[in-house]
BADREN-281954 format. One line per field, with one value per residue (C-alpha): residue number from 0; residue in three letters; chain; y negated, x, z. Coordinates in nm, 4 decimals. Each point is the difference from the previous one (the first is absolute). Example, Ala and Ser with C-alpha at 12.3 -4.5 7.8 and 13.67 -1.06 7.14 Angstrom:
<robas>
k	(0,1) $
r	(ALA,SER) $
c	(A,A) $
north	(0.4500,-0.3440) $
east	(1.2300,0.1370) $
up	(0.7800,-0.0660) $
</robas>
This chain:
<robas>
k	(0,1,2,3,4,5,6,7,8,9,10,11,12,13,14,15,16,17,18,19,20,21,22,23,24,25,26,27,28,29,30,31,32,33,34,35,36,37,38,39,40,41,42,43,44,45,46,47,48,49,50,51,52,53,54,55,56,57,58,59,60,61,62,63,64,65,66,67,68,69,70,71,72,73,74,75,76,77,78,79,80,81,82,83,84,85,86,87,88,89,90,91,92,93,94,95,96,97,98,99,100,101,102,103,104,105,106,107,108,109,110,111,112,113,114,115,116,117,118,119,120,121,122,123,124,125,126,127,128,129,130,131,132,133,134,135,136,137,138,139,140,141,142,143,144,145,146,147,148,149,150,151,152,153,154,155,156,157,158,159,160,161,162,163,164,165,166,167,168,169,170,171,172,173,174,175,176,177,178,179,180,181,182,183,184,185,186,187,188,189,190,191,192,193,194,195,196,197,198,199,200,201,202,203,204,205,206,207,208,209,210,211,212,213,214,215,216,217,218,219,220,221,222,223,224,225,226,227,228,229,230,231,232,233,234,235,236,237,238,239,240,241,242,243,244,245,246,247,248,249,250,251,252,253,254,255,256,257,258,259,260,261,262,263,264,265,266,267,268,269,270,271,272,273,274,275,276,277,278,279,280,281,282,283,284,285,286,287,288,289,290,291,292,293,294,295,296,297,298,299,300,301,302,303,304,305,306,307,308,309,310,311,312,313,314,315,316,317,318,319,320,321,322,323,324,325,326,327,328,329,330,331,332,333,334,335,336,337,338,339,340,341,342,343,344,345,346,347,348,349,350,351,352,353,354,355,356,357,358) $
r	(UNK,UNK,UNK,UNK,UNK,UNK,UNK,UNK,UNK,UNK,UNK,UNK,UNK,UNK,UNK,UNK,UNK,UNK,UNK,UNK,UNK,UNK,UNK,UNK,UNK,UNK,UNK,UNK,UNK,UNK,UNK,UNK,UNK,UNK,UNK,UNK,UNK,UNK,UNK,UNK,UNK,UNK,UNK,UNK,UNK,UNK,UNK,UNK,UNK,UNK,UNK,UNK,UNK,UNK,UNK,UNK,UNK,UNK,UNK,UNK,UNK,UNK,UNK,UNK,UNK,UNK,UNK,UNK,UNK,UNK,UNK,UNK,UNK,UNK,UNK,UNK,UNK,UNK,UNK,UNK,UNK,UNK,UNK,UNK,UNK,UNK,UNK,UNK,UNK,UNK,UNK,UNK,UNK,UNK,UNK,UNK,UNK,UNK,UNK,UNK,UNK,UNK,UNK,UNK,UNK,UNK,UNK,UNK,UNK,UNK,UNK,UNK,UNK,UNK,UNK,UNK,UNK,UNK,UNK,UNK,UNK,UNK,UNK,UNK,UNK,UNK,UNK,UNK,UNK,UNK,UNK,UNK,UNK,UNK,UNK,UNK,UNK,UNK,UNK,UNK,UNK,UNK,UNK,UNK,UNK,UNK,UNK,UNK,UNK,UNK,UNK,UNK,UNK,UNK,UNK,UNK,UNK,UNK,UNK,UNK,UNK,UNK,UNK,UNK,UNK,UNK,UNK,UNK,UNK,UNK,UNK,UNK,UNK,UNK,UNK,UNK,UNK,UNK,UNK,UNK,UNK,UNK,UNK,UNK,UNK,UNK,UNK,UNK,UNK,UNK,UNK,UNK,UNK,UNK,UNK,UNK,UNK,UNK,UNK,UNK,UNK,UNK,UNK,UNK,UNK,UNK,UNK,UNK,UNK,UNK,UNK,UNK,UNK,UNK,UNK,UNK,UNK,UNK,UNK,UNK,UNK,UNK,UNK,UNK,UNK,UNK,UNK,UNK,UNK,UNK,UNK,UNK,UNK,UNK,UNK,UNK,UNK,UNK,UNK,UNK,UNK,UNK,UNK,UNK,UNK,UNK,UNK,UNK,UNK,UNK,UNK,UNK,UNK,UNK,UNK,UNK,UNK,UNK,UNK,UNK,UNK,UNK,UNK,UNK,UNK,UNK,UNK,UNK,UNK,UNK,UNK,UNK,UNK,UNK,UNK,UNK,UNK,UNK,UNK,UNK,UNK,UNK,UNK,UNK,UNK,UNK,UNK,UNK,UNK,UNK,UNK,UNK,UNK,UNK,UNK,UNK,UNK,UNK,UNK,UNK,UNK,UNK,UNK,UNK,UNK,UNK,UNK,UNK,UNK,UNK,UNK,UNK,UNK,UNK,UNK,UNK,UNK,UNK,UNK,UNK,UNK,UNK,UNK,UNK,UNK,UNK,UNK,UNK,UNK,UNK,UNK,UNK,UNK,UNK,UNK,UNK,UNK,UNK,UNK,UNK,UNK,UNK,UNK,UNK,UNK,UNK,UNK,UNK,UNK,UNK,UNK,UNK,UNK,UNK,UNK,UNK,UNK,UNK,UNK) $
c	(A,A,A,A,A,A,A,A,A,A,A,A,A,A,A,A,A,A,A,A,A,A,A,A,A,A,A,A,A,A,A,A,A,A,A,A,A,A,A,A,A,A,A,A,A,A,A,A,A,A,A,A,A,A,A,A,A,A,A,A,A,A,A,A,A,A,A,A,A,A,A,A,A,A,A,A,A,A,A,A,A,A,A,A,A,A,A,A,A,A,A,A,A,A,A,A,A,A,A,A,A,A,A,A,A,A,A,A,A,A,A,A,A,A,A,A,A,A,A,A,A,A,A,A,A,A,A,A,A,A,A,A,A,A,A,A,A,A,A,A,A,A,A,A,A,A,A,A,A,A,A,A,A,A,A,A,A,A,A,A,A,A,A,A,A,A,A,A,A,A,A,A,A,A,A,A,A,A,A,A,A,A,A,A,A,A,A,A,A,A,A,A,A,A,A,A,A,A,A,A,A,A,A,A,A,A,A,A,A,A,A,A,A,A,A,A,A,A,A,A,A,A,A,A,A,A,A,A,A,A,A,A,A,A,A,A,A,A,A,A,A,A,A,A,A,A,A,A,A,A,A,A,A,A,A,A,A,A,A,A,A,A,A,A,A,A,A,A,A,A,A,A,A,A,A,A,A,A,A,A,A,A,A,A,A,A,A,A,A,A,A,A,A,A,A,A,A,A,A,A,A,A,A,A,A,A,A,A,A,A,A,A,A,A,A,A,A,A,A,A,A,A,A,A,A,A,A,A,A,A,A,A,A,A,A,A,A,A,A,A,A,A,A,A,A,A,A,A,A,A,A,A,A,A,A,A,A,A,A) $
north	(0.6554,-0.0645,0.1092,-0.3081,-0.1460,0.2664,-0.0775,-0.3972,0.0693,0.1987,-0.1279,-0.2495,0.2815,0.1504,0.3318,0.2956,0.3620,0.2164,0.3004,0.2437,-0.2136,0.1002,-0.3194,-0.1610,-0.3690,-0.3456,-0.3117,-0.1577,-0.3154,0.0251,0.3907,0.3214,0.2914,0.3260,0.3181,0.2557,0.2914,-0.1094,-0.0949,-0.3771,-0.0234,-0.0665,-0.3627,0.1385,-0.0131,0.3567,0.0947,-0.2584,-0.1378,0.2004,-0.3197,-0.2596,-0.3655,-0.2807,-0.3809,-0.2444,-0.2578,-0.3085,-0.1585,0.2890,0.1274,0.1146,-0.1729,0.0560,-0.1722,-0.2695,-0.1192,-0.0695,0.2746,0.3263,0.2494,0.1868,-0.2357,-0.0177,0.3870,0.1208,0.1523,-0.1798,-0.1525,0.2814,0.2375,0.3568,-0.1200,-0.2398,0.3253,0.1986,-0.2911,-0.0179,0.3922,-0.0877,-0.2978,0.1775,0.3467,-0.1787,-0.1081,0.3209,-0.1110,-0.0347,0.2619,0.2360,-0.2304,0.0401,0.3475,0.1698,-0.1214,-0.0926,-0.3511,0.1088,0.1318,-0.2586,-0.2112,0.2267,-0.0911,-0.3932,0.0519,0.2346,-0.2872,-0.2561,0.1316,0.0882,-0.3952,-0.0476,0.2513,-0.2137,0.1380,-0.2689,-0.0331,0.0084,0.3218,0.2330,0.3490,0.2860,0.3218,0.3219,-0.0205,-0.3490,0.0160,-0.0891,0.0316,-0.3231,0.1160,-0.0232,-0.3399,-0.1611,0.1323,-0.1792,-0.3278,0.0482,0.0293,-0.2469,-0.2578,0.0536,-0.1549,-0.3474,-0.1470,-0.0501,-0.1431,0.2551,0.2753,-0.1224,0.0120,0.3547,0.0110,-0.0920,0.1683,0.3606,-0.0772,-0.1141,0.3166,0.2221,-0.1132,-0.0068,0.4040,0.0159,-0.0498,-0.0952,-0.1544,-0.1931,-0.1695,-0.0649,-0.1497,-0.1871,-0.1436,-0.0927,-0.1896,-0.1736,-0.1312,-0.0648,-0.1608,-0.2771,0.1463,0.1552,-0.0505,-0.1867,0.3019,0.1277,0.2934,0.1056,-0.0338,0.3749,0.0799,-0.2917,0.2309,0.2838,-0.1063,-0.1765,0.3606,0.1199,-0.2544,0.0025,0.3981,-0.0951,0.3161,-0.1072,-0.2385,-0.0680,-0.1540,-0.1585,-0.1679,-0.1376,-0.1666,-0.1132,-0.1732,-0.1313,-0.1415,-0.1784,-0.1549,-0.1593,-0.1429,0.2465,0.0421,0.2206,0.1679,0.0794,0.1103,0.1998,0.2125,0.0484,0.1391,0.1974,0.1595,0.0725,0.1808,0.2055,0.0863,0.3322,0.1291,-0.1340,-0.3467,-0.0676,-0.4277,0.0050,-0.2526,-0.2523,0.0389,-0.0820,-0.2846,-0.1625,0.0827,-0.2027,-0.2967,-0.0141,0.0123,-0.3019,-0.1951,0.0717,-0.1236,0.3227,0.0327,0.2656,0.2406,-0.0881,0.0342,0.3900,0.0175,-0.0874,0.1571,0.3575,-0.0433,0.0082,0.2939,0.1925,-0.1303,-0.1910,-0.4155,-0.1064,-0.2314,-0.0968,-0.3393,-0.1047,0.1368,-0.2031,-0.3244,0.1230,0.0810,-0.3023,-0.2357,0.2703,0.2272,-0.1023,0.3006,0.1969,-0.2436,-0.0057,0.3850,0.0148,-0.2834,0.1677,0.3254,-0.1961,-0.1278,0.2632,0.1919,-0.2009,-0.2858,-0.2316,-0.3190,0.1329,-0.1210,-0.3419,0.0336,0.1750,-0.3369,-0.1881,0.1550,-0.0529,-0.3241,-0.0623,0.2236,-0.2418,-0.3073,0.3050,0.1128,0.0134,-0.1747,-0.0593,0.3007,0.1952,-0.2725,0.0179,0.3719,-0.0818,-0.2712,0.2767,0.2512,-0.2925,-0.0375,0.4080,0.0233,-0.2801,0.1466,0.3750,-0.2184,-0.1587,0.2470,0.2608,-0.2661,-0.0454,0.3384) $
east	(1.6089,-0.1146,-0.3257,-0.0334,0.0607,-0.2380,-0.2679,0.0291,-0.0332,-0.3175,-0.1554,0.0223,-0.0266,-0.3529,-0.0870,0.0963,-0.0738,0.2377,0.0310,-0.1109,-0.2782,-0.3329,-0.0110,0.2621,-0.0427,0.1698,-0.0832,0.2402,-0.0883,0.0307,0.0654,-0.1248,-0.0256,-0.1557,-0.1210,0.3168,-0.2797,-0.1156,-0.3630,0.0989,-0.3702,0.1129,0.0330,0.1962,0.3277,0.0798,0.0482,0.0675,0.2909,0.1338,-0.0520,0.2223,-0.0704,0.0811,-0.0043,-0.3080,0.0398,-0.1283,-0.1733,-0.1582,-0.1763,-0.3190,-0.3344,-0.2969,-0.2420,-0.1452,-0.3896,-0.1053,-0.0555,-0.2566,0.1757,-0.0770,0.1163,0.2994,0.0799,-0.0824,0.2260,-0.1620,0.3433,0.2159,-0.0110,0.1219,0.3199,0.0990,0.0759,0.1592,0.2258,0.0826,0.0956,0.2044,0.2242,0.0619,0.0776,0.2351,0.2362,0.2140,0.0169,-0.4215,-0.0560,-0.1509,-0.2363,-0.3861,0.0094,-0.2736,-0.2238,-0.0768,-0.0703,-0.3375,-0.0419,0.1457,-0.2730,-0.2876,0.0813,-0.0290,-0.3214,-0.1331,0.1103,-0.1589,-0.3000,-0.0480,0.0265,-0.2349,-0.2750,0.0866,0.3126,0.1866,0.3385,0.1871,-0.1163,-0.1234,-0.0094,-0.1865,-0.0347,-0.1520,0.1292,0.0964,0.2249,0.3481,0.2906,0.1787,0.2945,-0.1342,-0.1781,0.3490,0.1545,-0.2525,0.0679,0.3598,-0.0057,-0.2726,0.2242,0.2279,-0.2846,0.0014,-0.2898,-0.2793,0.0188,-0.2596,0.2236,0.1844,-0.3571,-0.0106,0.3116,-0.0506,-0.3270,0.1111,0.2934,-0.2533,-0.2459,0.2917,0.1083,-0.3641,0.0479,0.2928,0.2191,0.3421,0.2070,-0.2950,-0.0167,0.3856,0.0222,-0.3032,0.0946,0.3235,-0.1244,-0.2736,0.2777,0.2346,-0.2531,-0.0613,-0.4019,0.0254,-0.2968,-0.1645,-0.1801,-0.2850,-0.0294,0.3553,-0.0205,-0.0479,0.3337,0.1540,-0.1447,0.1559,0.3422,0.0450,-0.1049,0.3124,0.2125,-0.0852,0.0845,0.3183,0.0921,0.0747,0.3208,-0.2109,-0.2631,0.1841,0.1859,-0.2996,-0.0787,0.2918,-0.0169,-0.3212,0.1264,0.2995,-0.2429,-0.2171,0.3613,0.0413,0.3364,0.1143,-0.2913,0.0503,0.3654,-0.1294,-0.2556,0.2817,0.2476,-0.2771,-0.0614,0.3669,0.0461,-0.3372,0.1707,-0.0171,0.0035,-0.3103,0.0827,-0.0410,-0.0143,0.3094,0.1548,-0.2513,0.0088,0.3455,-0.0807,-0.2042,0.2002,0.2953,-0.2322,-0.1935,0.3882,0.0626,-0.2980,0.1535,0.3182,0.1717,0.1733,0.2411,-0.2690,-0.1634,0.2746,0.0808,-0.4092,0.0744,0.2939,-0.2017,-0.2040,0.2685,0.1225,-0.2601,0.0199,-0.2679,0.0205,-0.2294,0.1860,0.2268,-0.1430,0.0103,0.3812,0.0893,-0.1111,0.1880,0.2816,0.0335,0.2037,0.2619,0.0105,-0.1230,0.1471,-0.2279,-0.2732,-0.0464,0.0384,-0.3027,-0.1620,0.0250,-0.1510,-0.2785,-0.0469,-0.0578,-0.1829,-0.3141,0.1145,0.0803,0.0062,0.3155,0.1846,-0.0598,0.2286,0.2304,-0.0092,0.0607,0.2956,0.1308,-0.0261,0.1837,0.2616,0.0559,0.1630,0.2227,0.1530,0.2924,0.0284,-0.2164,-0.0949,-0.0612,-0.2552,-0.1340,-0.1017,-0.1611,-0.2273,-0.0823,-0.0865,-0.2083,-0.2035,-0.0753,-0.1102,-0.2644,-0.0843,-0.0607,-0.1943,-0.2266,-0.0674,-0.0834,-0.2187,-0.2023,-0.0359) $
up	(-0.8944,0.3401,0.1275,0.0943,-0.3642,-0.1406,0.2482,-0.0507,-0.4155,0.0339,0.3553,0.2791,0.2600,0.0742,0.1209,-0.2085,0.0505,-0.0010,-0.1839,0.2551,0.0799,-0.1006,-0.2904,-0.1463,-0.0494,0.0396,0.0337,-0.2250,0.1426,0.3609,0.2898,0.2018,0.1817,0.0795,0.2331,0.0731,-0.0399,-0.2823,0.0023,0.0653,0.1673,0.3566,0.1507,0.3012,-0.0052,0.0445,-0.3390,-0.2730,-0.1909,-0.3079,-0.1830,-0.1662,0.1181,-0.2126,0.0032,-0.1115,-0.2514,0.1738,-0.2912,-0.1213,0.3401,-0.0705,0.1814,0.0890,-0.2224,0.1373,0.0044,-0.3451,-0.2441,0.0824,0.0794,-0.2533,-0.2333,0.2308,-0.0219,-0.3942,-0.2385,-0.2737,-0.0624,0.1251,-0.2815,0.0388,-0.2495,0.3349,0.1813,-0.2582,-0.0830,0.4225,-0.0444,-0.2811,0.0796,0.3419,-0.1151,-0.2273,0.2262,0.1260,0.3852,-0.0205,-0.2973,0.3210,0.1211,-0.0999,-0.0806,0.2367,-0.2639,-0.3500,-0.1040,-0.0700,0.3430,0.1855,-0.2089,0.0866,0.3414,-0.0356,-0.1544,0.2416,0.2470,-0.2066,0.0177,0.3302,0.0440,-0.2569,0.2175,0.2466,0.2413,0.1681,-0.1939,0.2961,0.1224,-0.3144,0.0793,-0.2267,0.0377,-0.2338,-0.3435,-0.0014,0.3076,-0.0649,0.3076,0.1751,-0.1394,-0.3915,0.0676,0.1610,-0.3182,-0.2331,0.1835,-0.0373,-0.3694,0.0011,0.1268,-0.3378,-0.1513,-0.0117,-0.1799,0.0664,0.3813,0.1304,-0.0864,0.2858,0.2306,-0.1069,0.1966,0.2984,0.0179,-0.0301,0.2240,0.2384,-0.0719,-0.0226,0.3871,0.1124,-0.1034,0.2378,-0.2659,0.1594,-0.3000,-0.0927,0.3378,0.0150,-0.3635,-0.0153,0.3766,-0.1372,-0.3014,0.2075,0.2237,-0.2464,-0.2029,0.3098,-0.0123,0.3502,0.2175,-0.2733,-0.1800,0.2520,-0.2775,0.0454,0.4385,0.0300,-0.2167,0.2172,0.3238,-0.1440,-0.0586,0.3727,0.0861,-0.1496,0.1424,0.3347,-0.0013,-0.1095,-0.1701,-0.3565,-0.1378,-0.3154,0.2132,0.2638,-0.3447,-0.1226,0.3551,0.0403,-0.3646,0.1175,0.3124,-0.2322,-0.1727,0.2663,0.1403,0.2660,-0.0182,0.2991,-0.0218,-0.3199,0.0942,0.2584,-0.1895,-0.3074,0.2350,0.1442,-0.3556,-0.0519,0.3701,-0.1232,-0.3472,-0.1480,-0.3623,-0.0900,0.0695,-0.3267,0.0671,0.1976,-0.2902,0.0684,0.3802,-0.0327,-0.2134,0.2187,0.2800,-0.1477,-0.1007,0.3778,0.1493,-0.2554,0.1158,0.3926,-0.0834,0.0416,-0.3949,0.1356,0.0861,-0.3285,-0.2008,0.1567,-0.1096,-0.3545,-0.0466,0.1316,-0.3160,-0.2025,0.1464,-0.0738,-0.3476,-0.0180,-0.1668,0.2429,0.2387,-0.2577,-0.0321,0.3493,0.0076,-0.2669,0.1527,0.3487,-0.1918,-0.1983,0.2479,0.0747,-0.2556,-0.3502,-0.1756,0.1919,0.0282,-0.4130,-0.0200,0.2330,-0.1763,-0.3456,0.1283,0.1612,-0.3023,-0.2213,0.2878,0.0160,0.1127,-0.3677,0.2036,0.1307,-0.3677,0.1295,0.2812,-0.2311,-0.2235,0.2919,0.0960,-0.3420,0.0378,0.2794,-0.1585,-0.2570,0.2445,0.1280,-0.3538,-0.0568,-0.3564,-0.2736,-0.1469,0.2983,0.1253,-0.3700,0.1350,0.2934,-0.1922,-0.2218,0.2842,0.1469,-0.3183,-0.0166,0.3391,-0.0508,-0.2821,0.1321,0.2810,-0.2111,-0.2421,0.3025,0.1287,-0.3378,-0.0161) $
</robas>
């Protein structure tokens, strides 16, 4: 099974700590980074990058809380017991590909960090710049990891408010993985510039972009340019990310995916196909859906293969394309039996598409 397949099953690309970093956690619903020196505390680019980036699930982007409930109510662990943390850790470690995650502390210790964080807010600290000293102190990396862990807790919704606040606080402490991960979540969630309390995170991220030294940062910026409809600028930024490259280019598949998408937008299908095929050559399935659509008119057999790969690797809507192709094949079937088989396939692909949409 490819690394992409494993990642798609457990996470949606978030920042994952490597085994060499001080803490080992993953945002199993979105991507990340770390300092090459192991401290992870400096926001200057000079030393960071031993983390595995991942890609966010747009519909599950954590958002800063809207005005309404009091701060102490929003950041309460009343309905988020220790058992919720234990359940997440158990589920993550049950998968071979993520069995080494959340190992730096026990579930109880992670929960203790969350409690101290909530208590600090209750005592008057800003949720986006919590910093404790003395016996109650916690490291930025530990706080970031707890945010990653809480990202797996869908209910109550305030668990996701904790994620944003913890990452923002870790970013305020100079922790690069938190800055880049949260910047990406803000961007992909369409909230860039709309949350005053996260403005400092955005500024820190833009400073990293201006330095132009890290391909993962440039990839996030390229994605944002694409979302803004600035396709030519996105191509330039993403090509720059590939040019910078390096062993720590953990979001390279995403970079190539958005480069291909941007090429399509500026009517360069040949370059787009090259970008998507390069993802496949890396062992990932991210570009299969786009490749299927590009090849549908010229090489139906290859298109079907790419649609199927995309469908079983996180894009179940691709089953619809397979169903449509099967229906089209009925008209060109050589005999009644072949036509019947294509009809059955069309029904099966449609059933799979329906079942995944309802699940």
